[in-house]
C-alpha positions in Angstrom: -8.8 31.0 -1.5 -11.6 28.2 -2.0 -13.5 28.2 -5.5 -16.8 27.4 -6.1 -17.6 23.9 -8.0 -20.2 25.3 -10.2 -19.7 26.2 -13.8 -15.8 27.5 -13.3 -14.7 30.3 -15.8 -13.0 29.5 -19.0 -9.3 30.5 -18.0 -7.1 32.3 -20.3 -5.6 30.0 -22.9 -2.3 30.1 -21.5 -3.2 29.8 -17.8 -1.6 27.5 -15.4 -2.8 25.0 -13.0 -4.4 26.2 -10.0 -3.1 27.3 -7.1 -1.7 24.5 -4.6 -2.5 25.8 -1.6 -6.7 25.6 -1.3 -7.4 23.8 1.6 -9.5 21.5 0.3 -8.6 17.7 -1.0 -8.4 17.9 -4.9 -9.5 14.2 -5.5 -11.1 11.5 -2.9 -11.6 8.2 -4.0 -14.4 6.6 -1.5 -14.8 2.9 -1.3 -14.3 2.5 -5.4 -15.2 -0.9 -6.5 -15.1 -2.2 -10.1 -15.8 -5.8 -11.6 -14.5 -7.1 -14.8 -17.2 -9.8 -16.5 -15.4 -12.3 -18.7 -17.1 -14.2 -21.0 -16.5 -17.8 -21.4 -18.2 -20.5 -23.4 -20.2 -23.3 -22.2 -22.3 -25.9 -23.5 -23.8 -24.0 -26.1 -24.6 -20.9 -23.8 -22.2 -17.5 -23.3 -21.4 -17.5 -19.1 -19.7 -15.1 -17.5 -17.0 -15.2 -14.9 -16.5 -11.7 -12.7 -13.2 -10.7 -11.4 -12.7 -8.2 -8.7 -10.4 -5.6 -10.3 -10.9 -3.1 -7.4 -12.3 -3.5 -4.1 -13.6 -0.7 -1.6 -10.6 1.5 -2.2 -10.1 4.9 -0.9 -7.6 7.7 -1.3 -7.7 11.3 -0.6 -5.5 13.3 -3.2 -4.1 17.0 -2.2 -3.5 19.8 -4.2 0.1 20.3 -5.4 1.5 16.3 -4.2 2.3 13.7 -6.2 0.5 10.2 -5.0 2.0 7.4 -6.7 -0.1 4.1 -6.8 2.4 1.2 -7.0 1.9 -2.8 -7.0 2.4 -5.4 -9.4 0.7 -6.3 -12.8 -3.1 -7.1 -12.1 -3.4 -5.0 -8.8 -5.4 -2.5 -10.0 -3.8 0.3 -11.0 -5.0 1.0 -14.2 -8.6 0.2 -13.4 -8.6 2.9 -10.6 -6.7 5.9 -12.9 -9.9 5.1 -15.7 -12.5 5.1 -13.1 -11.0 8.2 -11.8 -11.0 9.7 -15.5 -14.5 8.4 -16.2 -13.1 5.6 -18.8 -15.1 3.1 -16.6 -17.9 3.2 -14.6 -17.5 2.4 -10.7 -19.9 -0.6 -9.6 -19.8 1.2 -6.0 -18.1 4.1 -4.2 -17.5 7.4 -5.5 -15.0 9.8 -7.1 -15.1 13.5 -6.0 -13.2 16.1 -7.3 -12.8 19.6 -5.5 -15.8 18.5 -3.3 -18.0 17.6 -6.3 -19.0 14.0 -7.0 -18.2 13.4 -10.7 -18.5 9.9 -11.2 -22.5 9.6 -12.1 -22.6 13.0 -13.6 -23.7 12.7 -17.4 -21.0 13.4 -20.3 -22.2 16.8 -20.7 -22.0 17.8 -17.4 -18.6 15.8 -16.8 -17.5 17.7 -19.6 -16.2 21.1 -17.8 -14.1 18.7 -15.4 -12.1 17.0 -18.2 -10.2 20.1 -18.8 -9.0 20.0 -14.8 -7.9 16.3 -14.9 -5.9 14.6 -17.7 -4.4 11.6 -18.7 -0.9 9.9 -20.1 -1.4 6.6 -21.3 1.3 3.8 -21.1 2.1 3.6 -24.6 2.5 6.5 -26.2 2.2 5.5 -29.7 -1.3 4.1 -29.0 -2.5 6.9 -27.6 -1.8 9.8 -30.5 -4.0 9.4 -33.8 -1.5 8.4 -36.6 -3.5 10.6 -39.0 -2.7 13.7 -37.1 0.6 15.5 -37.3 1.9 16.3 -33.5 0.6 20.0 -34.1 -3.0 19.4 -34.9 -2.9 16.4 -31.5 -2.0 19.5 -29.6 -4.5 21.9 -31.1 -7.2 19.7 -30.9 -7.9 19.5 -27.7 -7.4 23.2 -26.9 -9.9 24.2 -29.7 -12.7 22.0 -27.9 -12.1 23.6 -24.5 -11.3 27.2 -25.6 -13.7 27.6 -28.3 -13.2 31.6 -28.5 -9.6 31.0 -29.6 -8.7 32.7 -32.4 -6.1 30.5 -35.1 -3.0 32.6 -34.4 -3.7 32.3 -30.6 -4.0 28.0 -30.7 -1.0 28.3 -33.4 1.3 30.1 -30.7 0.3 28.0 -27.2 0.8 24.8 -29.7 4.6 26.1 -29.9 4.5 27.2 -26.7 3.9 23.4 -25.7 6.4 21.9 -28.1 9.2 24.1 -26.1 7.6 23.4 -22.5 8.4 19.5 -23.6 12.0 20.1 -25.2 10.6 19.8 -28.9 11.2 22.0 -31.6 8.5 23.7 -33.5 9.4 21.8 -36.5 8.0 18.1 -35.1 4.9 19.6 -35.1 4.6 19.0 -38.9 5.8 14.9 -38.2 3.4 12.3 -37.8 3.7 10.1 -34.7 5.5 6.8 -36.4 8.1 9.7 -37.2 9.4 9.9 -33.9 10.5 7.7 -30.9 9.8 6.6 -28.3 10.5 9.4 -26.4 9.6 12.1 -28.5 5.9 10.6 -28.3 5.5 10.6 -24.8 7.0 14.1 -24.8 3.9 15.0 -27.2 1.5 13.0 -24.9 2.6 15.0 -21.8 2.3 18.4 -24.0 -1.2 17.5 -25.4 -2.2 16.6 -21.6 -1.0 19.9 -20.5 -2.5 21.9 -23.5 -5.7 22.6 -21.5 -4.1 24.0 -18.6 -4.9 20.8 -16.1 -5.1 21.2 -12.4 -4.3 17.1 -11.9 -2.7 14.7 -14.5 -3.4 10.9 -14.0 0.0 9.3 -15.6 -0.5 5.6 -15.9 3.0 3.6 -16.0 4.1 6.8 -18.5 7.7 5.3 -18.3 7.5 1.9 -18.9 7.4 1.6 -22.8 10.7 3.9 -22.8 14.5 2.9 -22.6 16.2 3.7 -19.2 18.2 6.8 -20.4 14.7 8.2 -21.9 12.8 7.3 -18.8 14.9 9.5 -16.7 15.0 12.6 -19.5 11.0 12.3 -19.3 10.9 11.7 -15.4 12.8 15.2 -15.1 10.3 16.3 -17.6 7.4 15.5 -15.2 9.0 16.8 -12.0 9.9 20.2 -13.6 6.9 20.7 -14.9 5.0 19.9 -12.1 7.3 22.9 -10.3 6.5 25.4 -13.1 2.6 24.7 -13.5 2.0 24.1 -9.8 0.4 20.3 -11.1 -1.0 17.6 -9.0 0.1 14.3 -9.8 -1.7 10.5 -9.6 0.9 8.6 -10.7 0.6 5.0 -11.6 3.7 2.7 -11.5 5.8 -0.6 -10.5 8.8 0.8 -10.5 10.1 2.0 -7.1 12.9 3.9 -7.8 10.4 6.1 -9.7 8.4 6.6 -7.1 10.6 7.1 -4.5 11.9 10.0 -6.5 8.4 11.3 -7.7 6.6 10.6 -5.0 5.0 12.3 -1.7 2.9 9.8 -0.6 2.4 6.4 -1.7 -0.2 3.9 -2.0 0.3 0.0 -1.9 -2.2 -1.9 -3.9 -2.4 -6.0 -4.2 -5.4 -7.7 -5.7 -7.4 -4.6 -5.9 -7.2 -3.5 -2.4 -5.9 -0.9 -0.6 -2.9 -2.5 1.6 -0.7 0.6 3.0 -1.0 4.5 2.3 1.3 7.0 3.4 3.8 10.0 3.2 6.5 8.2 0.8 9.8 8.8 3.1 7.6 7.3 5.5 6.4 4.3 3.7 10.2 3.4 2.3 11.2 4.1 5.8 9.3 2.1 7.9 6.7 0.1 5.5 4.5 -1.8 7.9 2.6 -3.8 5.9 4.3 -7.5 4.5 3.4 -6.9 1.0 4.8 -3.7 0.8 8.1 -4.9 2.6 8.2 -7.6 0.2 8.1 -5.1 -3.1 10.7 -3.0 -0.8 13.0 -6.1 -0.6 12.7 -6.9 -4.0 14.1 -3.5 -5.3 17.5 -4.3 -7.1 20.5 -3.4 -4.7 24.2 -4.4 -4.6 23.7 -6.5 -1.3 20.4 -8.3 -1.8 21.6 -11.3 0.5 18.6 -12.4 2.1 16.2 -10.9 0.7 15.2 -13.7 -1.5 12.8 -15.6 1.2 10.6 -11.9 1.7 10.7 -10.9 -1.9 9.9 -14.4 -3.2 6.2 -14.4 -1.6 5.5 -11.2 -3.5 4.0 -12.6 -7.1 0.5 -11.9 -7.6 -1.6 -15.2 -8.0 -3.7 -15.2 -11.3 -7.1 -16.5 -12.1 -7.9 -17.0 -8.2 -11.6 -16.8 -7.1 -12.5 -14.3 -4.9 -12.5 -15.7 -1.3 -13.1 -14.1 2.4 -10.5 -12.8 4.5 -7.0 -11.0 3.4 -6.4 -11.3 -0.1 -2.8 -11.8 0.6 -2.5 -14.5 3.5 -1.6 -17.4 1.0 1.7 -15.4 0.3 2.3 -13.9 3.8 4.8 -15.2 6.5 2.9 -13.9 9.0 -0.5 -15.0 8.2 -2.8 -16.2 11.0 -6.4 -17.9 11.2 -7.8 -14.7 11.6 -6.6 -13.4 8.2 -8.9 -16.6 6.7 -11.9 -15.5 8.3 -11.9 -11.5 8.2 -10.6 -9.1 5.6 -8.7 -6.6 7.8 -9.6 -2.6 7.9 -7.1 0.1 6.8 -6.1 1.5 10.2 -4.8 4.9 11.0 -1.2 4.4 12.2 -0.3 8.5 12.7 1.1 10.9 10.2 -1.0 10.1 7.3 0.5 6.4 7.8 -2.4 3.8 7.3 -1.8 0.4 7.0 -4.9 -2.7 6.5 -2.9 -5.7 8.2 -4.0 -7.9 11.0 -0.3 -8.7 11.5 0.4 -5.1 12.6 -3.0 -4.5 14.5 -1.7 -7.7 16.5 2.3 -6.5 16.9 3.3 -9.9 15.0 4.8 -7.5 12.5 6.9 -6.0 15.1 8.3 -9.7 16.5 8.9 -10.8 13.2 11.0 -7.8 12.2 13.5 -8.3 15.3 13.4 -12.3 14.7 14.8 -11.7 11.1 17.2 -8.9 12.1 
């Protein structure tokens, strides 16, 4: 059943995420762009350089899905997450949530969407207030978004959240510095769940954790999605995590969208040379022959914006057209789309046959 996007009623304190079978996209990102201004000194006055962090990126996220955005450091993944959450303002483009454009809304009008969208940050220690006990950190957003809840209801909700993420209620009296990294990340997940959101934006939530703890937290995220019918936008550079969690994948390189599609199709039949380089660089027992492709995946730093394809200087299939004309995202079928001139001219197929 479709819901109205105008002032949705406040749900019960313990309500779960919204149904995942609504026929409209939960989130749409349309031609989103953002530049960072970098100050630099020069002859007695400040000058500003600009770097294009995100360039006309468009994505669609359906309810109940887990869209994983992958790419190397500097590809624009975290910028995309912050633009969606309203922590940054876009230079161009739109963020549409459940049919309503929200990127241009003033803070008061956007407040009602903050309960429906929550974020898990990369560093669980930096994202938690060191002066608040765990129980206080979990109770704070509940009181903000559910002001009519009684003290007893809030207390019970906090206890339930701790249990949901595998922590004993006694941990609620501890401060963040008294917890391990995995425990802090569990608290961060509980805080994101505290207001019963529909969408969780997770920005590299596992990268600061030990490998064994990563597996525990990842399983927690999967179990939580199933139990609460949540939708995930998951930022990661770890393809093993992406393959385990994702229903759909989007690949970014230097702020541009290279390829997107169902996860199974991306991992089985990636089309963009950069996506193939990422997949070839995955650790595996038999890595013979992977170096030639994987070595081309290094992201250049400090490069000015240039016309044409941003990956062409490292692409084994680069052609003169790549220097003149930026590739456009084209649909290949079954939700799979790629932005590559080599795919358009079927050079990828020839290269694959020669390399096999």
